[in-house]
C-alpha positions in Angstrom: 45.0 10.2 52.8 47.8 10.4 55.3 50.1 7.4 55.2 51.5 5.9 58.5 54.4 4.5 56.7 53.4 0.9 57.6 53.5 -1.8 55.0 50.3 -3.6 54.0 49.8 -7.1 55.3 49.0 -9.8 52.7 47.7 -13.2 53.8 46.6 -16.2 51.7 44.3 -18.7 53.3 44.0 -22.2 51.8 40.9 -24.1 52.9 40.3 -27.7 51.9 36.8 -29.1 51.6 36.0 -32.8 51.4 32.6 -34.4 51.2 31.2 -37.5 49.7 28.2 -38.4 47.6 26.8 -41.8 48.4 24.4 -44.1 46.5 22.1 -46.5 48.2 18.5 -47.7 48.4 16.2 -47.6 51.4 18.6 -45.6 53.6 16.4 -45.7 56.7 16.0 -49.4 56.8 17.5 -50.5 60.2 19.9 -52.9 58.5 21.3 -50.2 56.2 24.2 -48.7 58.2 25.3 -46.2 55.6 23.8 -43.1 57.3 25.1 -44.1 60.7 28.5 -44.8 59.2 28.6 -41.3 57.6 28.1 -39.7 60.9 30.5 -42.0 62.7 33.3 -40.8 60.4 32.9 -37.4 61.9 34.2 -38.5 65.3 33.3 -36.6 68.4 31.8 -37.6 71.7 28.3 -38.5 72.5 25.3 -39.1 70.2 24.8 -37.1 67.0 22.2 -34.4 67.2 20.1 -34.1 64.0 17.3 -31.7 62.9 15.5 -33.2 60.0 13.4 -31.3 57.4 11.2 -33.3 55.0 9.6 -32.2 51.7 5.8 -32.4 52.1 5.4 -34.2 48.8 8.0 -36.8 49.7 6.2 -37.4 53.0 2.9 -38.0 51.1 4.5 -40.4 48.7 6.3 -42.2 51.5 3.8 -42.1 54.4 6.1 -44.2 56.7 9.1 -42.1 56.2 8.9 -40.0 59.4 8.4 -43.1 61.5 11.2 -44.9 59.7 13.6 -41.9 60.4 12.7 -42.0 64.1 13.1 -45.8 64.4 16.4 -45.6 62.5 17.8 -43.0 64.8 16.7 -44.9 67.9 18.3 -48.1 66.6 21.6 -46.4 65.9 21.9 -44.1 68.9 21.3 -40.9 66.9 19.4 -38.0 68.5 16.5 -36.4 66.6 16.2 -33.1 68.4 12.6 -32.6 67.2 10.1 -34.6 65.1 11.0 -34.3 61.4 9.8 -30.9 60.1 7.5 -31.4 57.1 7.3 -28.4 54.8 6.6 -27.3 51.2 9.2 -28.4 48.7 8.4 -26.6 45.5 9.6 -23.2 44.5 7.2 -21.6 47.0 9.6 -22.6 49.7 12.3 -20.4 48.2 10.0 -17.4 47.6 8.8 -17.2 51.3 11.4 -15.5 53.6 9.5 -16.8 56.6 10.6 -20.4 55.9 14.3 -19.5 56.6 13.3 -17.5 59.7 11.3 -20.4 61.0 14.3 -22.7 60.7 16.7 -20.2 62.3 14.3 -19.9 65.2 14.0 -23.6 65.6 17.8 -24.1 65.5 18.1 -21.4 68.2 15.3 -22.8 70.4 16.7 -26.3 70.2 20.2 -25.1 71.1 21.9 -26.6 68.1 25.5 -25.7 67.5 28.1 -26.0 64.7 28.7 -29.7 65.6 25.0 -30.5 65.0 23.5 -31.7 61.8 20.7 -30.5 59.6 19.3 -33.1 57.3 17.2 -32.0 54.3 15.2 -34.6 52.5 13.5 -33.4 49.4 13.6 -31.6 46.1 16.2 -29.2 45.0 14.1 -26.2 46.1 13.9 -27.6 49.6 17.6 -28.4 49.7 18.4 -24.9 48.6 16.3 -23.3 51.3 17.4 -25.6 54.2 21.0 -25.4 53.0 20.9 -21.6 53.2 19.3 -21.7 56.7 21.9 -24.2 57.9 24.8 -22.2 56.4 23.8 -18.9 58.0 22.9 -20.2 61.5 26.0 -19.9 63.7 27.8 -19.3 60.4 27.3 -22.9 59.4 25.8 -26.1 60.8 26.7 -29.4 59.1 24.3 -30.1 56.2 23.3 -33.6 55.0 21.4 -33.5 51.8 19.1 -36.3 50.8 17.9 -35.3 47.3 14.7 -37.1 46.2 14.3 -36.0 42.6 16.3 -36.9 39.4 17.2 -33.2 39.1 18.6 -32.8 42.6 20.3 -36.2 42.7 22.1 -35.6 39.4 22.8 -31.9 39.8 21.8 -29.3 42.4 22.0 -31.7 45.4 25.6 -32.6 44.9 27.0 -29.0 44.5 28.2 -26.3 46.9 25.5 -23.7 46.4 22.4 -22.8 48.5 19.9 -20.0 48.0 16.5 -18.5 48.1 14.7 -16.1 45.7 14.2 -12.4 46.5 13.0 -9.3 44.6 11.6 -11.4 41.8 15.1 -12.8 41.1 16.0 -16.5 41.4 18.7 -17.3 44.0 19.3 -13.6 44.7 20.2 -14.5 48.4 22.5 -17.5 49.0 25.8 -19.0 50.1 28.6 -21.2 48.9 28.7 -23.9 51.6 29.6 -27.5 50.7 27.5 -30.1 52.4 28.8 -32.5 55.0 27.6 -35.4 52.9 25.0 -36.2 50.2 23.0 -39.5 50.1 21.3 -40.4 46.8 18.6 -43.0 47.7 17.1 -44.4 44.5 13.9 -45.5 46.3 12.8 -41.9 46.3 12.9 -41.8 42.5 10.4 -44.7 42.2 7.4 -42.6 43.4 8.2 -39.5 41.3 5.4 -38.3 39.0 6.3 -38.8 35.4 6.7 -35.1 34.9 9.3 -34.9 37.7 11.1 -38.0 36.4 11.4 -36.5 32.9 12.4 -32.9 33.9 15.5 -34.1 35.8 17.0 -35.5 32.6 17.4 -32.0 31.3 20.5 -31.4 33.5 21.9 -34.7 32.2 21.6 -33.4 28.6 23.3 -30.2 29.7 26.3 -31.7 31.3 26.7 -34.2 28.4 26.6 -31.3 25.9 29.3 -29.5 27.8 31.7 -32.3 28.9 31.0 -35.8 27.6 29.9 -36.7 24.0 29.8 -40.4 24.9 27.3 -39.7 27.7 25.2 -37.8 25.1 25.3 -40.8 22.9 24.3 -42.9 25.9 21.3 -40.7 26.5 20.2 -41.0 22.8 20.5 -44.8 23.0 18.6 -45.0 26.3 15.9 -42.3 25.7 13.1 -44.8 25.4 14.1 -46.8 28.4 14.3 -43.6 30.4 10.8 -42.7 29.4 9.7 -46.1 30.4 11.2 -45.4 33.9 13.9 -48.0 33.7 15.6 -47.6 37.1 18.9 -49.1 36.0 19.3 -46.6 33.2 18.3 -43.7 35.5 20.8 -44.8 38.1 23.6 -44.7 35.5 22.4 -41.2 34.4 22.3 -39.9 38.0 25.7 -41.4 38.8 27.5 -40.0 35.7 25.9 -36.5 36.1 27.0 -36.4 39.8 30.5 -37.5 38.8 30.8 -34.9 36.1 29.4 -32.2 38.3 31.8 -33.0 41.1 34.8 -33.1 38.8 34.0 -29.7 37.5 33.7 -28.3 41.1 37.0 -29.8 42.0 39.0 -29.0 38.9 37.5 -25.9 37.3 39.7 -23.6 39.4 36.7 -21.5 40.5 34.4 -23.6 42.6 32.9 -20.5 44.4 32.5 -18.6 41.2 34.6 -15.6 41.9 34.9 -14.9 38.2 32.2 -14.3 35.6 32.3 -17.7 34.0 29.7 -20.3 35.0 29.9 -23.1 32.4 27.5 -25.4 34.2 24.8 -22.8 33.8 24.6 -23.5 30.0 21.1 -22.7 28.9 20.3 -21.1 32.3 20.1 -17.4 31.4 16.9 -18.1 29.6 15.7 -20.9 32.0 15.8 -18.7 35.1 13.8 -16.0 33.3 11.3 -18.5 31.9 10.6 -19.8 35.4 9.9 -16.3 36.6 7.7 -15.5 33.6 5.7 -18.6 34.2 5.2 -17.7 37.8 7.2 -20.8 38.5 4.6 -23.1 36.9 7.4 -24.3 34.7 9.6 -26.8 36.5 13.3 -25.9 36.6 14.2 -28.9 34.3 11.5 -27.9 31.8 12.9 -24.4 31.7 16.4 -25.7 31.3 15.4 -27.9 28.4 14.0 -24.9 26.6 17.2 -22.9 27.5 19.4 -25.6 26.1 17.4 -25.7 22.9 17.6 -21.9 22.5 21.4 -21.7 23.2 22.1 -24.7 20.9 20.0 -23.1 18.2 21.9 -19.8 18.6 25.1 -21.8 18.4 23.9 -23.3 15.1 22.8 -19.9 13.7 26.2 -18.4 14.7 27.9 -21.1 12.6 29.5 -22.6 15.7 27.5 -25.9 15.8 26.9 -28.2 12.8 23.4 -28.7 11.6 23.6 -32.4 12.3 24.6 -31.9 15.9 21.9 -29.2 16.4 19.2 -31.6 15.1 20.5 -34.3 17.4 20.1 -32.0 20.4 16.6 -31.0 19.6 15.6 -34.6 18.9 17.0 -35.9 22.1 15.2 -33.2 24.2 12.0 -34.1 22.4 12.5 -37.8 22.6 12.7 -37.5 26.4 9.3 -35.8 26.6 10.6 -32.3 27.1 9.5 -29.2 25.1 11.9 -27.0 23.2 9.5 -24.1 23.1 7.0 -22.7 25.6 4.7 -19.6 25.2 6.8 -17.6 27.7 9.8 -17.8 25.4 8.1 -15.9 22.6 6.1 -13.4 24.8 6.6 -9.7 24.6 9.6 -9.8 22.2 8.6 -6.5 20.8 9.5 -5.0 24.2 12.9 -6.4 24.5 14.0 -4.4 27.5 11.0 -5.2 29.6 10.9 -7.6 32.5 8.1 -9.6 30.7 10.5 -10.6 27.9 12.9 -13.5 28.1 15.7 -11.3 26.8 15.6 -9.5 30.1 17.2 -12.6 31.5 20.5 -11.7 29.8 21.0 -8.6 32.0 19.8 -10.4 35.1 22.3 -13.2 34.4 25.1 -10.7 34.0 24.1 -8.9 37.3 24.0 -12.2 39.1 27.5 -13.2 38.0 29.0 -9.7 38.1 31.6 -8.5 35.6 31.3 -9.2 31.9 28.4 -11.1 30.5 29.7 -14.6 30.0 27.5 -17.1 28.2 28.4 -20.7 27.3 27.6 -21.8 23.7 28.5 -25.0 21.8 31.2 -25.6 19.2 30.1 -29.3 19.2 28.6 -31.9 21.4 30.9 -32.1 24.3 32.7 -28.8 23.4 31.6 -25.5 24.9 32.9 -22.0 24.1 32.4 -18.9 26.1 31.2 -15.6 24.5 30.6 -12.2 26.0 27.7 -11.0 23.9 24.7 -12.3 22.1 22.9 -10.8 19.1 19.3 -10.2 20.1 18.0 -10.5 16.5 19.7 -13.9 16.3 18.0 -15.0 19.6 14.6 -13.9 18.2 15.3 -15.9 15.0 16.2 -18.9 17.1 13.0 -18.5 19.1 11.0 -18.6 15.9 12.8 -21.7 14.8 11.9 -23.5 18.1 8.3 -22.4 17.9 8.0 -23.9 14.5 9.8 -27.1 15.6 7.5 -27.5 18.6 4.4 -26.9 16.5 5.5 -29.6 14.0 6.0 -32.0 16.9 2.4 -31.3 18.0 1.2 -32.2 14.5 3.1 -35.5 14.6 5.7 -34.2 12.2 8.7 -34.5 14.4 11.6 -35.7 12.2 10.1 -35.6 8.7 8.7 -32.4 7.3 10.1 -30.3 10.0 13.7 -31.2 9.0 12.8 -30.3 5.4 11.0 -27.1 6.1 12.6 -25.7 9.2 16.1 -27.2 9.3 16.7 -26.7 5.6 16.0 -23.0 5.6 15.9 -21.4 9.0 16.0 -17.9 7.4 12.5 -18.5 6.1 11.1 -18.8 9.6 9.7 -15.8 11.5 
């Protein structure tokens, strides 16, 4: 190539992001000024323009929600540019490209701009889809997330990622775009089905295993109260999870994941694949619980994690009403390279991150260690252990014979 003799130009750009996660109850009660105050902090002239998208299931459980949003905005001089848009909130909303196109079209037709707000009220899947649409319209409208599940209030709803699924791959299309603000309203948790209440706790176990052994001990102590839907205990869980998540984003040195390391995705290489293999009948938190059990078991089999800590992890997952094994985990293991096998998730995980495969394992509760390869035979052995453990639970043999038969001699299983 012919050189012009001109030096290269090198420019560094420092961009500072700031957003807050707020905790309240009944945020659309007229006397609760939190939401109005959040928007007032943004300054600007004239009323705030808001497009609101509501999870259909949330709307069913809170039949007065749409009316309450409208009345709140009228009372506080906020402009709803259209009636709240009610749409599906489960994984289907991320699998349907038309959902994003519909929101883009609506933003265009309503004449919204980069100083307008898109408010998403719902599950993590809905927040992901709406966040992606908001981040890519005009290269970014201001997103306000109102997570309504344990999982989204504690984890996905407070982070900086948005995405939808494509080509059979979870979150293949997406953005890194921090929200303008997050509002965690505990009233939304009160109407969750028991299954949704439990599954959200999986991400709490994950972050405790990675970052806070005292938090893990708290979860052990409060497991029964959490199963009984004790709101005070759950509020403490949600708050600590959000706190640890935000600390990681701010201090990890790689908030937009330019490298190949993603510690907060501990257990997720298997979880994402299990969701896909179940045709998304498994909730994300249910798949994460199994993924945590598998990677913890691998850590034990690799002599990284003590037997006592490994047993504590499986017992806590089980005590919170979550499975450590599902049929999809053991399916098609003879065809390890196939897309119908959970082991295919390793390669998909590497492709999603780019660079070297980087997997987080455990050296202890609260202490993670990154590795760059996993032994497939050891994974299969771990799957056999978990199948045996789950079967013993089904026979009412949770912590007795299973610890004698399975824990004492894992080599005898499978």
